Each structure stands twice: as C-alpha cells, then as structure tokens.
OpenMM code with the backbone's topology and positions (N, CA, C; nanometers):
from openmm import Vec3, app, unit

residues = "MET ALA LYS VAL CYS GLN VAL THR GLY ARG LYS ARG MET LYS GLY ASN ASN VAL ALA HIS SER LYS LEU ARG THR LYS ARG ASP PHE SER LEU ASN LEU LYS THR LYS ARG PHE TRP SER GLU GLU GLU GLN ARG PHE ILE THR LEU LYS VAL SER CYS LYS GLY MET ARG ILE ILE GLU LYS ASN GLY LEU ASP ALA THR ILE ARG GLU ALA LYS LYS LYS GLY LEU VAL ASN LEU VAL".split()
positions = [
    Vec3(22.3136, 0.0667, 20.4599),
    Vec3(22.3208, 0.2108, 20.4684),
    Vec3(22.2118, 0.2718, 20.3810),
    Vec3(22.1602, 0.3846, 20.4259),
    Vec3(22.0520, 0.4511, 20.3550),
    Vec3(22.1016, 0.5133, 20.2250),
    Vec3(22.0069, 0.5573, 20.1440),
    Vec3(22.0414, 0.6216, 20.0173),
    Vec3(22.0705, 0.7693, 20.0426),
    Vec3(22.1915, 0.7953, 20.0962),
    Vec3(22.2344, 0.9306, 20.1298),
    Vec3(22.3751, 0.9496, 20.0765),
    Vec3(22.4009, 1.0632, 20.0134),
    Vec3(22.5350, 1.0955, 19.9663),
    Vec3(22.6225, 1.1286, 20.0867),
    Vec3(22.7406, 1.0669, 20.0950),
    Vec3(22.8285, 1.0873, 20.2091),
    Vec3(22.9080, 1.2174, 20.1991),
    Vec3(22.8996, 1.2868, 20.0878),
    Vec3(22.9709, 1.4139, 20.0729),
    Vec3(22.8753, 1.5313, 20.0899),
    Vec3(22.7635, 1.5283, 20.0204),
    Vec3(22.6716, 1.6418, 20.0228),
    Vec3(22.5594, 1.6254, 20.1240),
    Vec3(22.5270, 1.5031, 20.1625),
    Vec3(22.4174, 1.4794, 20.2559),
    Vec3(22.2810, 1.4784, 20.1906),
    Vec3(22.2782, 1.4774, 20.0580),
    Vec3(22.1498, 1.4779, 19.9869),
    Vec3(22.0802, 1.3434, 20.0043),
    Vec3(21.9461, 1.3469, 20.0121),
    Vec3(21.8642, 1.2279, 20.0285),
    Vec3(21.7618, 1.2220, 19.9152),
    Vec3(21.6910, 1.1091, 19.9079),
    Vec3(21.5851, 1.1011, 19.8086),
    Vec3(21.4697, 1.1896, 19.8521),
    Vec3(21.3938, 1.2374, 19.7546),
    Vec3(21.2817, 1.3261, 19.7818),
    Vec3(21.1518, 1.2567, 19.7441),
    Vec3(21.0451, 1.2989, 19.8074),
    Vec3(20.9116, 1.2500, 19.7753),
    Vec3(20.8417, 1.3538, 19.6893),
    Vec3(20.7575, 1.3054, 19.5997),
    Vec3(20.6834, 1.3962, 19.5138),
    Vec3(20.5622, 1.3279, 19.4563),
    Vec3(20.5107, 1.3836, 19.3495),
    Vec3(20.3903, 1.3308, 19.2856),
    Vec3(20.4148, 1.3022, 19.1394),
    Vec3(20.3575, 1.1927, 19.0908),
    Vec3(20.3386, 1.1733, 18.9482),
    Vec3(20.2102, 1.2477, 18.9136),
    Vec3(20.2136, 1.3322, 18.8133),
    Vec3(20.0942, 1.4075, 18.7755),
    Vec3(20.0514, 1.3622, 18.6371),
    Vec3(19.9341, 1.3032, 18.6306),
    Vec3(19.8803, 1.2559, 18.5037),
    Vec3(19.8198, 1.3728, 18.4258),
    Vec3(19.7867, 1.3466, 18.3021),
    Vec3(19.7258, 1.4494, 18.2176),
    Vec3(19.5946, 1.4987, 18.2779),
    Vec3(19.5242, 1.4093, 18.3497),
    Vec3(19.3970, 1.4458, 18.4126),
    Vec3(19.4172, 1.5119, 18.5489),
    Vec3(19.5424, 1.5457, 18.5820),
    Vec3(19.5813, 1.6081, 18.7091),
    Vec3(19.5661, 1.5136, 18.8291),
    Vec3(19.5502, 1.3841, 18.8035),
    Vec3(19.5467, 1.2858, 18.9104),
    Vec3(19.6883, 1.2694, 18.9646),
    Vec3(19.7032, 1.2760, 19.0974),
    Vec3(19.8360, 1.2704, 19.1578),
    Vec3(19.8553, 1.1416, 19.2375),
    Vec3(19.9688, 1.0766, 19.2158),
    Vec3(20.0086, 0.9599, 19.2939),
    Vec3(20.1511, 0.9825, 19.3435),
    Vec3(20.1833, 0.9264, 19.4598),
    Vec3(20.3143, 0.9484, 19.5209),
    Vec3(20.4248, 0.8766, 19.4450),
    Vec3(20.5449, 0.9370, 19.4450),
    Vec3(20.6618, 0.8765, 19.3842),
    Vec3(20.7860, 0.9241, 19.4572),
    Vec3(20.9000, 0.8584, 19.4297),
    Vec3(21.0284, 0.8963, 19.4878),
    Vec3(21.1178, 0.9533, 19.3788),
    Vec3(21.1931, 1.0564, 19.4136),
    Vec3(21.2982, 1.1080, 19.3277),
    Vec3(21.4284, 1.0556, 19.3851),
    Vec3(21.4887, 0.9568, 19.3194),
    Vec3(21.6096, 0.8946, 19.3696),
    Vec3(21.7324, 0.9749, 19.3293),
    Vec3(21.8390, 0.9603, 19.4079),
    Vec3(21.9668, 1.0226, 19.3760),
    Vec3(22.0434, 0.9360, 19.2782),
    Vec3(22.1380, 0.9952, 19.2120),
    Vec3(22.2277, 0.9220, 19.1238),
    Vec3(22.3499, 0.8801, 19.2070),
    Vec3(22.3306, 0.7795, 19.2949),
    Vec3(22.4362, 0.7369, 19.3872),
    Vec3(22.5232, 0.6294, 19.3248),
    Vec3(22.6519, 0.6418, 19.3480),
    Vec3(22.7490, 0.5427, 19.3036),
    Vec3(22.8380, 0.5074, 19.4216),
    Vec3(22.8771, 0.3818, 19.4323),
    Vec3(22.9775, 0.3408, 19.5291),
    Vec3(23.1114, 0.3475, 19.4582),
    Vec3(23.1981, 0.4365, 19.5040),
    Vec3(23.3218, 0.4648, 19.4320),
    Vec3(23.4399, 0.4623, 19.5278),
    Vec3(23.5527, 0.4096, 19.4767),
    Vec3(23.6778, 0.4080, 19.5527),
    Vec3(23.7633, 0.5266, 19.5103),
    Vec3(23.8124, 0.6001, 19.6087),
    Vec3(23.9003, 0.7132, 19.5841),
    Vec3(24.0344, 0.6856, 19.6505),
    Vec3(24.1438, 0.7268, 19.5864),
    Vec3(24.2775, 0.7117, 19.6437),
    Vec3(24.3089, 0.8346, 19.7283),
    Vec3(24.3453, 0.8115, 19.8533),
    Vec3(24.3812, 0.9199, 19.9433),
    Vec3(24.5329, 0.9280, 19.9518),
    Vec3(24.5889, 1.0395, 19.9054),
    Vec3(24.7346, 1.0605, 19.9131),
    Vec3(24.7791, 1.0783, 20.0576),
    Vec3(24.6940, 1.1386, 20.1385),
    Vec3(24.7281, 1.1652, 20.2778),
    Vec3(24.7423, 1.0357, 20.3578),
    Vec3(24.6520, 0.9395, 20.3343),
    Vec3(24.6520, 0.8144, 20.4096),
    Vec3(24.7149, 0.6984, 20.3329),
    Vec3(24.7460, 0.7195, 20.2041),
    Vec3(24.8053, 0.6163, 20.1187),
    Vec3(24.7205, 0.4886, 20.1157),
    Vec3(24.5890, 0.5062, 20.0946),
    Vec3(24.4978, 0.3925, 20.0840),
    Vec3(24.3737, 0.4347, 20.0061),
    Vec3(24.2968, 0.3345, 19.9634),
    Vec3(24.1701, 0.3607, 19.8967),
    Vec3(24.0624, 0.3844, 20.0015),
    Vec3(23.9732, 0.4778, 19.9729),
    Vec3(23.8585, 0.5062, 20.0583),
    Vec3(23.7340, 0.4869, 19.9731),
    Vec3(23.6418, 0.4038, 20.0200),
    Vec3(23.5184, 0.3765, 19.9477),
    Vec3(23.4075, 0.4642, 20.0032),
    Vec3(23.3440, 0.5391, 19.9156),
    Vec3(23.2357, 0.6280, 19.9544),
    Vec3(23.1138, 0.6025, 19.8671),
    Vec3(22.9961, 0.6277, 19.9231),
    Vec3(22.8728, 0.6255, 19.8449),
    Vec3(22.8384, 0.7707, 19.8158),
    Vec3(22.8646, 0.8133, 19.6917),
    Vec3(22.8514, 0.9554, 19.6567),
    Vec3(22.7618, 0.9730, 19.5354),
    Vec3(22.7009, 1.0898, 19.5299),
    Vec3(22.6241, 1.1274, 19.4115),
    Vec3(22.7206, 1.1876, 19.3094),
    Vec3(22.6722, 1.2093, 19.1896),
    Vec3(22.7586, 1.2679, 19.0865),
    Vec3(22.7965, 1.4110, 19.1233),
    Vec3(22.7096, 1.4822, 19.1922),
    Vec3(22.7445, 1.6159, 19.2404),
    Vec3(22.8560, 1.6069, 19.3443),
    Vec3(22.8518, 1.5037, 19.4294),
    Vec3(22.9579, 1.4838, 19.5273),
    Vec3(23.0917, 1.4532, 19.4622),
    Vec3(23.0898, 1.3785, 19.3509),
    Vec3(23.2134, 1.3510, 19.2783),
    Vec3(23.2727, 1.4786, 19.2213),
    Vec3(23.1881, 1.5685, 19.1747),
    Vec3(23.2364, 1.6965, 19.1224),
    Vec3(23.2976, 1.7807, 19.2334),
    Vec3(23.2405, 1.7758, 19.3522),
    Vec3(23.2954, 1.8500, 19.4654),
    Vec3(23.4324, 1.7946, 19.5029),
    Vec3(23.4475, 1.6601, 19.4992),
    Vec3(23.5764, 1.5982, 19.5298),
    Vec3(23.6801, 1.6380, 19.4250),
    Vec3(23.6400, 1.6431, 19.2983),
    Vec3(23.7318, 1.6867, 19.1927),
    Vec3(23.7770, 1.8310, 19.2138),
    Vec3(23.6852, 1.9154, 19.2588),
    Vec3(23.7146, 2.0572, 19.2745),
    Vec3(23.8014, 2.0848, 19.3975),
    Vec3(23.7639, 2.0286, 19.5129),
    Vec3(23.8289, 2.0639, 19.6391),
    Vec3(23.9358, 1.9646, 19.6834),
    Vec3(23.9380, 1.8460, 19.6250),
    Vec3(24.0305, 1.7420, 19.6690),
    Vec3(23.9619, 1.6494, 19.7681),
    Vec3(24.0084, 1.5241, 19.7703),
    Vec3(23.9445, 1.4222, 19.8524),
    Vec3(23.9611, 1.4503, 20.0009),
    Vec3(24.0816, 1.4781, 20.0441),
    Vec3(24.1080, 1.4918, 20.1873),
    Vec3(24.0357, 1.6123, 20.2478),
    Vec3(24.0324, 1.7239, 20.1761),
    Vec3(23.9611, 1.8419, 20.2248),
    Vec3(23.8105, 1.8166, 20.2298),
    Vec3(23.7600, 1.7464, 20.1314),
    Vec3(23.6169, 1.7178, 20.1265),
    Vec3(23.5758, 1.6246, 20.2397),
    Vec3(23.6594, 1.5243, 20.2690),
    Vec3(23.6268, 1.4309, 20.3776),
    Vec3(23.6320, 1.5022, 20.5119),
    Vec3(23.7272, 1.5936, 20.5295),
    Vec3(23.7330, 1.6707, 20.6541),
    Vec3(23.6047, 1.7506, 20.6745),
    Vec3(23.5559, 1.8149, 20.5686),
    Vec3(23.4319, 1.8922, 20.5773),
    Vec3(23.3124, 1.8012, 20.6074),
    Vec3(23.3076, 1.6838, 20.5437),
    Vec3(23.1956, 1.5911, 20.5652),
    Vec3(23.1981, 1.5356, 20.7077),
    Vec3(23.3176, 1.5151, 20.7644),
    Vec3(23.3261, 1.4687, 20.9034),
    Vec3(23.2758, 1.5742, 20.9997),
    Vec3(23.3030, 1.7016, 20.9706),
    Vec3(23.2534, 1.8092, 21.0556),
    Vec3(23.1007, 1.8130, 21.0557),
    Vec3(23.0411, 1.7842, 20.9395),
    Vec3(22.8953, 1.7832, 20.9275),
    Vec3(22.8346, 1.6539, 20.9806),
    Vec3(22.9177, 1.5517, 21.0062),
    Vec3(22.8681, 1.4243, 21.0564),
    Vec3(22.8166, 1.3313, 20.9498),
    Vec3(22.8587, 1.3502, 20.8247),
    Vec3(22.8102, 1.2678, 20.7145),
    Vec3(22.8938, 1.1432, 20.6933),
    Vec3(23.0241, 1.1499, 20.7249),
    Vec3(23.1154, 1.0382, 20.7018),
    Vec3(23.1706, 0.9933, 20.8350),
    Vec3(23.1741, 0.8615, 20.8550),
    Vec3(23.2375, 0.8079, 20.9752),
    Vec3(23.3394, 0.7027, 20.9325),
    Vec3(23.4576, 0.7497, 20.8951),
    Vec3(23.5662, 0.6616, 20.8546),
    Vec3(23.6589, 0.6384, 20.9723),
    Vec3(23.7285, 0.5262, 20.9687),
    Vec3(23.8240, 0.4939, 21.0752),
    Vec3(23.9516, 0.5698, 21.0558),
] * unit.nanometer
topology = app.Topology()
chain = topology.addChain("A")
for resn in residues:
    res = topology.addResidue(resn, chain)
    for name in ("N", "CA", "C"):
        topology.addAtom(name, app.Element.getBySymbol(name[0]), res)
C-alpha cells in the first residue's frame, strides 16, 4: 500500500532542498504514518489502519466509527 493516510487522504509531497548557495535539489516530505490498531465498539473487533498523527487526532475527536464512515464516503478506506 502507498504512503497515504487512510483517514485524511494526505500523501507525501515533493519539494526542494535549498542550500546556502540557493542550489536546489529534489526531496520528499514524508508523512508521519503509523500502522495502528483501533478497537471498534460497533463491530466488536480491532481495525488496523495506516494513519498519520493528524488522523489519530481526528479519530480521538470524532470517534472511530464516524471517522471510518466519512473515509469510506471519500473512498479512502476499503474495509470488509
């Protein structure tokens, strides 16, 4: 699976390293992705997601089940 957050849909970005002499070389800005297991009260099972730390904060705020419903509508999560 690609380096994409399953909650927010964020991806890695491309950019430049800029030296003191203003010489630019390409680089990647990676996400802070973690593979984390969450307990779903609705389904009574663990759900494993690849989420960024911002995605974990969204799950804490809105709840796991509501967040997964929103991510399914956006097409980010495909759980059974």
